[in-house]
LUMKOL-600573 format. One line per 10 residues: for each residue x, y, z of C-alpha. Coordinates in steps of 0.05 Angstrom, whole numbers, plus 5000, padded with zeros to 4 digits. Example, Ala and Ser with C-alpha at 12.3 -4.5 7.8 and 13.67 -1.06 7.14 Angstrom:
<koltors>
5246,4910,5156 ~ 5273,4979,5143
</koltors>
This chain:
<koltors>
7135,5763,3118 ~ 7164,5696,3098 ~ 7142,5659,3160 ~ 7069,5678,3150 ~ 7057,5629,3093 ~ 6995,5602,3129 ~ 6972,5673,3147 ~ 6982,5656,3220 ~ 7022,5697,3269 ~ 7084,5662,3296
7095,5657,3371 ~ 7160,5635,3405 ~ 7147,5601,3472 ~ 7207,5598,3518 ~ 7208,5557,3583 ~ 7256,5506,3612 ~ 7199,5463,3639 ~ 7168,5417,3586 ~ 7102,5416,3624 ~ 7097,5492,3619
7110,5490,3544 ~ 7057,5436,3538 ~ 7005,5479,3574 ~ 7021,5539,3530 ~ 7017,5494,3468 ~ 6948,5470,3487 ~ 6927,5542,3502 ~ 6951,5571,3436 ~ 6955,5515,3385 ~ 6909,5520,3324
6908,5595,3324 ~ 6982,5608,3315 ~ 7046,5578,3288 ~ 7085,5558,3350 ~ 7160,5554,3361 ~ 7191,5526,3425 ~ 7256,5537,3463 ~ 7278,5508,3529 ~ 7335,5556,3543 ~ 7355,5627,3530
7409,5613,3478 ~ 7361,5573,3435 ~ 7309,5627,3443 ~ 7357,5680,3417 ~ 7376,5637,3357 ~ 7303,5623,3340 ~ 7283,5696,3348 ~ 7338,5719,3301 ~ 7325,5665,3248 ~ 7249,5662,3250
7230,5733,3270 ~ 7167,5713,3311 ~ 7111,5763,3320 ~ 7110,5754,3396 ~ 7154,5720,3447 ~ 7126,5689,3511 ~ 7185,5684,3558 ~ 7198,5651,3625 ~ 7246,5685,3674 ~ 7278,5631,3717
7317,5587,3669 ~ 7386,5554,3672 ~ 7440,5592,3635 ~ 7411,5657,3610 ~ 7352,5683,3651 ~ 7291,5711,3617 ~ 7314,5781,3637 ~ 7381,5770,3602 ~ 7346,5742,3540 ~ 7300,5802,3537
7359,5849,3545 ~ 7397,5816,3488 ~ 7335,5816,3443 ~ 7327,5891,3453 ~ 7400,5904,3437 ~ 7398,5869,3369 ~ 7369,5910,3310 ~ 7341,5846,3280 ~ 7299,5829,3342 ~ 7292,5894,3381
7221,5906,3355 ~ 7193,5837,3372 ~ 7145,5846,3431 ~ 7162,5804,3492 ~ 7110,5779,3542 ~ 7138,5749,3607 ~ 7102,5688,3634 ~ 7131,5674,3703 ~ 7118,5644,3771 ~ 7152,5705,3802
7092,5745,3827 ~ 7127,5802,3862 ~ 7109,5871,3834 ~ 7184,5888,3833 ~ 7195,5831,3783 ~ 7138,5857,3739 ~ 7165,5928,3742 ~ 7235,5904,3723 ~ 7207,5866,3663 ~ 7167,5925,3638
7226,5972,3647 ~ 7267,5925,3603 ~ 7217,5935,3546 ~ 7168,5877,3557 ~ 7097,5892,3534 ~ 7063,5848,3587 ~ 7074,5804,3648 ~ 7031,5744,3666 ~ 7041,5703,3729 ~ 7036,5628,3735
6991,5591,3743 ~ 6952,5628,3690 ~ 6881,5621,3662 ~ 6884,5599,3588 ~ 6831,5650,3567 ~ 6872,5707,3598 ~ 6934,5686,3560 ~ 6893,5680,3496 ~ 6863,5749,3505 ~ 6930,5782,3522
6964,5749,3462 ~ 6908,5771,3416 ~ 6912,5843,3441 ~ 6987,5848,3430 ~ 6983,5816,3362 ~ 6930,5866,3341 ~ 6980,5921,3359 ~ 7032,5885,3316 ~ 6984,5884,3258 ~ 6968,5958,3268
7042,5975,3266 ~ 7050,5934,3202 ~ 6992,5972,3169 ~ 7022,6038,3191 ~ 7090,6019,3164 ~ 7060,5996,3098 ~ 7022,6062,3092 ~ 7086,6100,3105 ~ 7123,6060,3052 ~ 7068,6076,3002
7075,6150,3018 ~ 7150,6146,3007 ~ 7141,6110,2941 ~ 7092,6162,2915 ~ 7139,6217,2937 ~ 7195,6184,2899 ~ 7150,6177,2837 ~ 7139,6253,2838 ~ 7214,6265,2841 ~ 7225,6225,2777
7177,6272,2741 ~ 7208,6336,2767 ~ 7275,6370,2759 ~ 7285,6372,2835 ~ 7330,6323,2870 ~ 7311,6272,2921 ~ 7355,6309,2971 ~ 7310,6370,2964 ~ 7252,6328,2988 ~ 7294,6300,3046
7318,6369,3067 ~ 7251,6405,3063 ~ 7217,6348,3099 ~ 7267,6352,3156 ~ 7260,6428,3158 ~ 7185,6418,3164 ~ 7194,6373,3224 ~ 7240,6423,3258 ~ 7188,6479,3247 ~ 7133,6434,3274
7173,6418,3337 ~ 7188,6491,3348 ~ 7113,6506,3343 ~ 7100,6456,3398 ~ 7080,6393,3360 ~ 7095,6326,3392 ~ 7152,6284,3365 ~ 7102,6234,3336 ~ 7061,6288,3301 ~ 7124,6322,3275
7145,6256,3245 ~ 7078,6251,3209 ~ 7090,6321,3182 ~ 7159,6300,3158 ~ 7129,6242,3119 ~ 7070,6283,3093 ~ 7118,6337,3068 ~ 7149,6286,3021 ~ 7082,6282,2984 ~ 7074,6357,2973
7087,6355,2897 ~ 7056,6287,2882 ~ 7006,6322,2836 ~ 7062,6337,2787 ~ 7054,6265,2763 ~ 6993,6291,2726 ~ 7029,6350,2692 ~ 7054,6339,2621 ~ 7130,6332,2616 ~ 7133,6387,2563
7108,6436,2616 ~ 7141,6406,2678 ~ 7210,6402,2647 ~ 7208,6463,2603 ~ 7275,6500,2611 ~ 7246,6569,2600 ~ 7190,6609,2630 ~ 7120,6581,2625 ~ 7069,6619,2584 ~ 7000,6636,2612
6966,6572,2588 ~ 7023,6528,2613 ~ 7022,6563,2680 ~ 6947,6550,2688 ~ 6961,6476,2676 ~ 7019,6477,2726 ~ 6973,6508,2778 ~ 6928,6446,2776 ~ 6981,6402,2809 ~ 6957,6414,2881
6887,6390,2865 ~ 6914,6331,2825 ~ 6957,6313,2885 ~ 6898,6316,2933 ~ 6858,6270,2887 ~ 6916,6220,2882 ~ 6921,6215,2958 ~ 6846,6214,2967 ~ 6801,6233,3025 ~ 6820,6208,3094
6788,6229,3160 ~ 6853,6229,3200 ~ 6924,6204,3202 ~ 6985,6211,3157 ~ 6947,6208,3091 ~ 6899,6262,3115 ~ 6958,6307,3130 ~ 6990,6290,3063 ~ 6927,6309,3025 ~ 6924,6375,3063
6996,6389,3045 ~ 6988,6371,2972 ~ 6927,6414,2963 ~ 6948,6476,3002 ~ 7024,6483,2999 ~ 7020,6539,2947 ~ 6969,6579,2985 ~ 6996,6644,3016 ~ 6982,6678,3082 ~ 6955,6740,3047
6909,6701,3001 ~ 6949,6711,2937 ~ 6966,6638,2928 ~ 6933,6580,2891 ~ 6892,6539,2877 ~ 6836,6568,2922 ~ 6864,6635,2945 ~ 6859,6615,3018 ~ 6888,6662,3070 ~ 6912,6662,3142
6888,6606,3186 ~ 6840,6581,3133 ~ 6903,6548,3105 ~ 6917,6484,3146 ~ 6977,6496,3191 ~ 7013,6434,3166 ~ 7011,6464,3095 ~ 7037,6531,3121 ~ 7095,6494,3153 ~ 7112,6455,3090
7105,6516,3046 ~ 7159,6552,3086 ~ 7205,6492,3088 ~ 7197,6482,3013 ~ 7212,6554,2994 ~ 7271,6558,3042 ~ 7304,6497,3011 ~ 7289,6522,2940 ~ 7322,6588,2955 ~ 7384,6557,2986
7393,6504,2932 ~ 7422,6508,2861 ~ 7370,6505,2806 ~ 7379,6505,2730 ~ 7354,6577,2729 ~ 7391,6604,2791 ~ 7449,6595,2839 ~ 7439,6579,2912 ~ 7424,6637,2958 ~ 7462,6645,3023
7425,6628,3087 ~ 7425,6701,3107 ~ 7396,6723,3040 ~ 7343,6669,3042 ~ 7323,6687,3113 ~ 7321,6761,3097 ~ 7273,6746,3039 ~ 7230,6700,3083 ~ 7226,6753,3138 ~ 7204,6804,3086
7149,6756,3064 ~ 7126,6742,3136 ~ 7052,6760,3138 ~ 7049,6760,3062 ~ 7071,6693,3034 ~ 7085,6660,3101 ~ 7051,6651,3168 ~ 7091,6695,3216 ~ 7090,6641,3269 ~ 7123,6590,3223
7176,6642,3204 ~ 7191,6654,3277 ~ 7195,6579,3289 ~ 7245,6570,3232 ~ 7289,6625,3262 ~ 7290,6587,3328 ~ 7323,6525,3299 ~ 7376,6553,3252 ~ 7434,6510,3280 ~ 7394,6446,3265
7375,6474,3196 ~ 7448,6486,3180 ~ 7466,6416,3202 ~ 7413,6386,3155 ~ 7440,6429,3098 ~ 7510,6401,3109 ~ 7488,6329,3119 ~ 7442,6327,3058 ~ 7479,6373,3011 ~ 7470,6359,2936
</koltors>
């Protein structure tokens, strides 16, 4: 971020009493880049222009109150994600509850102990850094997914649709919204291994011969190597998807011939989403199948190609599937 030239986090301190700003300055100076505002209007302007990493906000101020400032911050896309910590002389639990309900991350009452403020600020900034790392990791995943699309004949909208189908299936299977979002992003990486397949094979207009097909079947393992080994999180899911999305429930898939629940569930979900979109989309070698025809084929392959539970889950969310098809049509 532009304001982090010195590698320090930026804090915006908002209080109408100069003495209170002075105390906060002495508490936090040296560790952070500090910005100061003595009223709500100035605080909103500084927040929008400087994008601080954390705002320490008083409540009782002339003009806009701290509550009103917080409310306006949370309504603006440019500032809604900036964490707000109230620092107030109002010690009633109702005031604290109101602040937290408005989206504040913390509430400290005056007079405060400097070490407590330092510790709370450090904690919340560590969460900011964790979110930045997560966002960067997600952006890397999206970039790699886009790189695979450039190598393949499939469109970027195929990746969007099948990823969204995967999320719907995951939700229908009982996954949390957060986990389903991870599956959506992992799904975009399913064919990353095609980066390692020669263009002459990947973009061949006709049918692949036996030798070419053996090369093509290496792309799941290539994908898993590109993503690497991770013990948990999004990249762990992405590696599972890349390696296993061509395995089949009955063991007739590749690269390892896994079957049933030996195939990670996330890969079983993505495999179904991928095939469903391929069937219902135009390809150089075929026209798009109708939804009914695609679903009929998928139901016939339940227990063979596909996990029966994932097929049932797909059937449960057909209205949402059709909406995605319309919204992201080629």
